[in-house]
KOLKEGU-461977 format. One record per residue (C-alpha): x, y, z; residue number from 1; residue in one letter. Coordinates in Angstrom, 1 decimal, decimal comma. Last residue first. Layout:
BEGIN
REC/X/Y/Z/NUM/a .
...
end
This chain:
BEGIN
REC/9,6/-27,6/-42,0/248/x .
REC/6,9/-25,0/-41,2/247/x .
REC/6,4/-22,8/-38,1/246/x .
REC/2,9/-21,2/-37,9/245/x .
REC/2,1/-22,6/-34,5/244/x .
REC/5,3/-21,2/-32,9/243/x .
REC/4,7/-17,7/-34,3/242/x .
REC/1,0/-17,9/-33,4/241/x .
REC/2,0/-18,4/-29,7/240/x .
REC/0,5/-21,3/-27,7/239/x .
REC/3,8/-23,2/-27,6/238/x .
REC/5,6/-20,1/-26,5/237/x .
REC/3,2/-19,0/-23,9/236/x .
REC/3,3/-22,5/-22,3/235/x .
REC/7,1/-22,4/-22,4/234/x .
REC/7,2/-19,0/-20,6/233/x .
REC/4,7/-20,1/-17,9/232/x .
REC/6,6/-23,3/-17,4/231/x .
REC/9,9/-21,5/-17,0/230/x .
REC/8,5/-18,9/-14,5/229/x .
REC/7,1/-21,7/-12,4/228/x .
REC/10,3/-23,8/-12,4/227/x .
REC/12,6/-20,9/-11,5/226/x .
REC/13,9/-22,5/-8,2/225/x .
REC/14,0/-26,0/-9,7/224/x .
REC/12,0/-28,8/-11,1/223/x .
REC/10,0/-28,6/-14,3/222/x .
REC/7,0/-30,1/-16,0/221/x .
REC/5,4/-29,8/-19,5/220/x .
REC/2,7/-32,3/-20,5/219/x .
REC/1,9/-32,7/-24,2/218/x .
REC/-1,5/-32,8/-25,9/217/x .
REC/-1,5/-33,6/-29,6/216/x .
REC/-3,4/-31,4/-32,0/215/x .
REC/-0,6/-31,4/-34,6/214/x .
REC/1,7/-34,4/-34,2/213/x .
REC/4,3/-35,2/-31,5/212/x .
REC/7,0/-37,6/-32,7/211/x .
REC/8,4/-37,9/-29,1/210/x .
REC/11,8/-38,6/-30,8/209/x .
REC/12,0/-35,0/-31,9/208/x .
REC/12,0/-33,7/-28,3/207/x .
REC/14,7/-36,0/-27,3/206/x .
REC/16,8/-35,0/-30,3/205/x .
REC/16,4/-31,3/-29,4/204/x .
REC/17,3/-31,9/-25,7/203/x .
REC/16,5/-29,1/-23,2/202/x .
REC/12,9/-30,3/-22,7/201/x .
REC/14,4/-33,6/-21,4/200/x .
REC/12,3/-36,6/-22,4/199/x .
REC/9,1/-38,4/-21,2/198/x .
REC/7,4/-41,2/-23,1/197/x .
REC/4,2/-42,7/-21,8/196/x .
REC/1,9/-40,5/-23,9/195/x .
REC/3,8/-37,3/-24,7/194/x .
REC/5,9/-35,9/-21,9/193/x .
REC/8,2/-32,9/-21,9/192/x .
REC/10,7/-32,3/-19,0/191/x .
REC/12,6/-29,3/-17,8/190/x .
REC/15,3/-29,1/-15,2/189/x .
REC/15,5/-25,7/-13,6/188/x .
REC/18,2/-23,1/-14,5/187/x .
REC/16,3/-21,3/-17,2/186/x .
REC/17,5/-20,0/-20,5/185/x .
REC/17,8/-23,6/-21,7/184/x .
REC/14,0/-23,9/-21,9/183/x .
REC/13,9/-21,0/-24,4/182/x .
REC/16,5/-22,6/-26,7/181/x .
REC/14,9/-26,0/-26,3/180/x .
REC/11,5/-24,7/-27,4/179/x .
REC/12,9/-22,9/-30,4/178/x .
REC/14,8/-26,0/-31,5/177/x .
REC/11,7/-28,1/-31,1/176/x .
REC/9,8/-25,6/-33,2/175/x .
REC/12,4/-26,0/-36,0/174/x .
REC/13,0/-29,7/-35,7/173/x .
REC/9,5/-31,0/-35,7/172/x .
REC/6,8/-30,8/-33,0/171/x .
REC/3,8/-31,3/-35,3/170/x .
REC/3,6/-30,4/-39,0/169/x .
REC/0,9/-27,7/-38,7/168/x .
REC/2,2/-26,6/-35,3/167/x .
REC/-0,7/-26,4/-32,8/166/x .
REC/0,6/-28,5/-30,0/165/x .
REC/-1,9/-28,5/-27,1/164/x .
REC/-0,6/-27,7/-23,7/163/x .
REC/-0,7/-29,5/-20,3/162/x .
REC/0,9/-28,2/-17,1/161/x .
REC/3,1/-30,0/-14,6/160/x .
REC/4,4/-29,4/-11,1/159/x .
REC/7,3/-31,7/-10,3/158/x .
REC/6,7/-34,3/-7,7/157/x .
REC/8,5/-34,8/-4,4/156/x .
REC/6,8/-37,8/-2,8/155/x .
REC/3,8/-36,7/-0,8/154/x .
REC/4,0/-34,1/2,0/153/x .
REC/1,7/-34,7/4,9/152/x .
REC/4,5/-35,3/7,4/151/x .
REC/6,5/-32,5/5,8/150/x .
REC/3,9/-30,0/6,9/149/x .
REC/4,7/-30,7/10,5/148/x .
REC/8,3/-29,9/10,1/147/x .
REC/10,8/-32,6/11,2/146/x .
REC/12,9/-31,0/13,9/145/x .
REC/16,4/-29,9/13,1/144/x .
REC/15,1/-27,4/10,7/143/x .
REC/16,8/-26,7/7,3/142/x .
REC/15,5/-23,4/6,1/141/x .
REC/16,5/-21,9/2,7/140/x .
REC/17,8/-18,4/3,2/139/x .
REC/16,2/-15,0/4,0/138/x .
REC/16,8/-15,2/7,8/137/x .
REC/15,8/-18,7/9,0/136/x .
REC/14,1/-18,2/12,4/135/x .
REC/14,9/-21,0/14,8/134/x .
REC/13,2/-24,5/14,5/133/x .
REC/11,5/-24,8/17,9/132/x .
REC/10,5/-21,1/18,1/131/x .
REC/8,5/-21,0/21,3/130/x .
REC/5,0/-19,6/21,4/129/x .
REC/2,3/-17,3/20,1/128/x .
REC/3,9/-13,9/20,8/127/x .
REC/7,3/-15,5/20,2/126/x .
REC/6,9/-14,9/16,5/125/x .
REC/7,2/-11,2/17,2/124/x .
REC/10,8/-10,2/17,6/123/x .
REC/12,3/-12,1/14,7/122/x .
REC/10,1/-12,7/11,7/121/x .
REC/12,0/-10,0/9,8/120/x .
REC/10,9/-7,2/7,5/119/x .
REC/13,1/-5,7/4,8/118/x .
REC/10,7/-4,5/2,1/117/x .
REC/12,1/-3,9/-1,3/116/x .
REC/9,0/-4,6/-3,3/115/x .
REC/8,3/-8,0/-1,6/114/x .
REC/9,7/-9,6/1,6/113/x .
REC/8,7/-13,2/2,1/112/x .
REC/7,4/-14,6/5,3/111/x .
REC/6,5/-18,1/6,5/110/x .
REC/5,2/-19,1/9,9/109/x .
REC/5,0/-22,9/10,6/108/x .
REC/2,6/-24,2/13,2/107/x .
REC/3,2/-26,7/16,0/106/x .
REC/0,6/-27,6/18,7/105/x .
REC/2,2/-27,9/22,2/104/x .
REC/-0,3/-25,6/23,9/103/x .
REC/-3,5/-25,3/22,0/102/x .
REC/-4,3/-24,2/18,5/101/x .
REC/-7,8/-23,7/17,0/100/x .
REC/-8,7/-20,8/19,3/99/x .
REC/-11,9/-20,3/21,3/98/x .
REC/-11,2/-22,8/24,1/97/x .
REC/-12,9/-21,1/27,1/96/x .
REC/-15,6/-19,8/24,8/95/x .
REC/-16,8/-23,4/23,8/94/x .
REC/-19,5/-22,5/21,4/93/x .
REC/-16,9/-21,1/19,0/92/x .
REC/-17,0/-24,2/16,8/91/x .
REC/-15,0/-23,2/13,7/90/x .
REC/-12,1/-22,6/16,0/89/x .
REC/-10,2/-19,3/15,8/88/x .
REC/-6,9/-18,6/14,2/87/x .
REC/-8,3/-18,1/10,7/86/x .
REC/-10,9/-15,7/12,2/85/x .
REC/-8,0/-13,5/13,3/84/x .
REC/-7,3/-12,6/9,6/83/x .
REC/-3,7/-11,3/9,5/82/x .
REC/-2,4/-14,9/9,7/81/x .
REC/-3,4/-15,6/6,0/80/x .
REC/-3,8/-19,4/5,8/79/x .
REC/-2,3/-22,7/4,9/78/x .
REC/-4,2/-25,9/5,7/77/x .
REC/-3,6/-29,4/7,0/76/x .
REC/0,0/-29,4/8,1/75/x .
REC/-0,3/-26,2/10,1/74/x .
REC/1,0/-23,6/7,6/73/x .
REC/0,9/-19,9/8,2/72/x .
REC/1,3/-17,3/5,5/71/x .
REC/3,1/-13,9/5,2/70/x .
REC/3,6/-11,7/2,2/69/x .
REC/5,4/-8,4/2,7/68/x .
REC/4,2/-5,0/1,5/67/x .
REC/2,8/-3,9/4,8/66/x .
REC/4,4/-5,4/7,9/65/x .
REC/1,9/-3,8/10,3/64/x .
REC/-0,7/-6,4/9,4/63/x .
REC/1,7/-9,2/10,6/62/x .
REC/2,1/-7,4/13,9/61/x .
REC/-1,7/-7,1/14,2/60/x .
REC/-2,2/-10,8/13,6/59/x .
REC/0,4/-11,6/16,3/58/x .
REC/-1,4/-9,3/18,8/57/x .
REC/-4,7/-11,2/18,2/56/x .
REC/-3,0/-14,6/18,5/55/x .
REC/-1,4/-13,8/21,8/54/x .
REC/-0,6/-17,3/23,0/53/x .
REC/-0,9/-18,2/26,7/52/x .
REC/0,4/-21,7/27,3/51/x .
REC/2,7/-21,7/24,3/50/x .
REC/2,2/-22,9/20,7/49/x .
REC/5,3/-24,6/19,4/48/x .
REC/6,4/-22,4/16,5/47/x .
REC/8,3/-23,3/13,4/46/x .
REC/9,9/-20,1/12,0/45/x .
REC/10,5/-19,4/8,3/44/x .
REC/12,1/-16,6/6,3/43/x .
REC/12,9/-17,7/2,7/42/x .
REC/9,2/-17,9/1,6/41/x .
REC/9,4/-18,7/-2,1/40/x .
REC/11,1/-22,0/-2,4/39/x .
REC/10,1/-23,8/0,8/38/x .
REC/6,7/-22,2/0,9/37/x .
REC/6,0/-23,0/-2,7/36/x .
REC/7,3/-26,6/-2,6/35/x .
REC/5,2/-27,4/0,4/34/x .
REC/2,1/-26,0/-1,1/33/x .
REC/2,5/-28,1/-4,3/32/x .
REC/3,1/-31,2/-2,1/31/x .
REC/0,0/-30,5/-0,1/30/x .
REC/-2,0/-30,1/-3,3/29/x .
REC/-0,8/-33,5/-4,4/28/x .
REC/-1,3/-35,0/-1,0/27/x .
REC/-5,0/-34,0/-0,8/26/x .
REC/-6,4/-35,4/2,5/25/x .
REC/-5,8/-32,2/4,4/24/x .
REC/-5,3/-29,4/1,8/23/x .
REC/-7,4/-26,5/3,2/22/x .
REC/-6,5/-23,2/1,6/21/x .
REC/-7,1/-20,0/3,6/20/x .
REC/-7,8/-16,3/3,1/19/x .
REC/-10,8/-16,2/0,8/18/x .
REC/-10,7/-17,7/-2,6/17/x .
REC/-7,7/-19,5/-4,0/16/x .
REC/-8,0/-20,9/-7,5/15/x .
REC/-5,8/-24,0/-7,7/14/x .
REC/-3,9/-24,5/-11,0/13/x .
REC/-1,1/-26,3/-9,2/12/x .
REC/2,0/-24,2/-9,8/11/x .
REC/0,7/-21,0/-11,3/10/x .
REC/-2,4/-20,9/-9,1/9/x .
REC/-0,3/-21,7/-6,0/8/x .
REC/2,1/-18,9/-6,9/7/x .
REC/-0,7/-16,4/-7,3/6/x .
REC/-2,4/-17,5/-4,1/5/x .
REC/0,9/-17,1/-2,2/4/x .
REC/1,3/-13,6/-3,5/3/x .
REC/-2,3/-12,7/-2,6/2/x .
REC/-1,9/-14,3/0,9/1/x .
end
């Protein structure tokens, strides 16, 4: 969950506390979560909960995979499956129905290996039910069934961040050139918006036509596998003293 929290913070500016993020009714947050799990968690399984799910055993199996990051998405929240409390109902008064998920409910399990680990979802996801999408081994997943989280996904939107331009003479040719050079090192598409005008962050002429002055706020957005890393690097560049001190 720590890895997911870091990515969510980078992509959507959401501070994650505890071991779950509820996004029901928040399509923008849902879209950010969807993009992270699709891009970062290359092993996925879509599980139809069975008649007798072993949630406790499942939680223990995830705990045993030290070094990996695993999250579960149910279309309204994403959570750390190691914490059995996340599987339980808020209202535990009904002891015969202590868990949130019942037979036929669909949840998506996502796993990413970190620091050289080589764990697989195979062999333990069936503890909670039947795999209706088939485990995707370390590659983008294209399920034959519409994933439950896709139902709540808003239109695909690039994640954006806002930065203040501190260059004495605004975003003129020299800083624009430095910006474009850095942006071009990444594979993702980069966009810069000022007011109602939006241009490619990999075009010097486009950048200059924005006519950004000192103190103006611009929005940086990107789409692609390395979008988060790109936005982070561009933000650091714009806020650097070297960038701010550039003259004509």
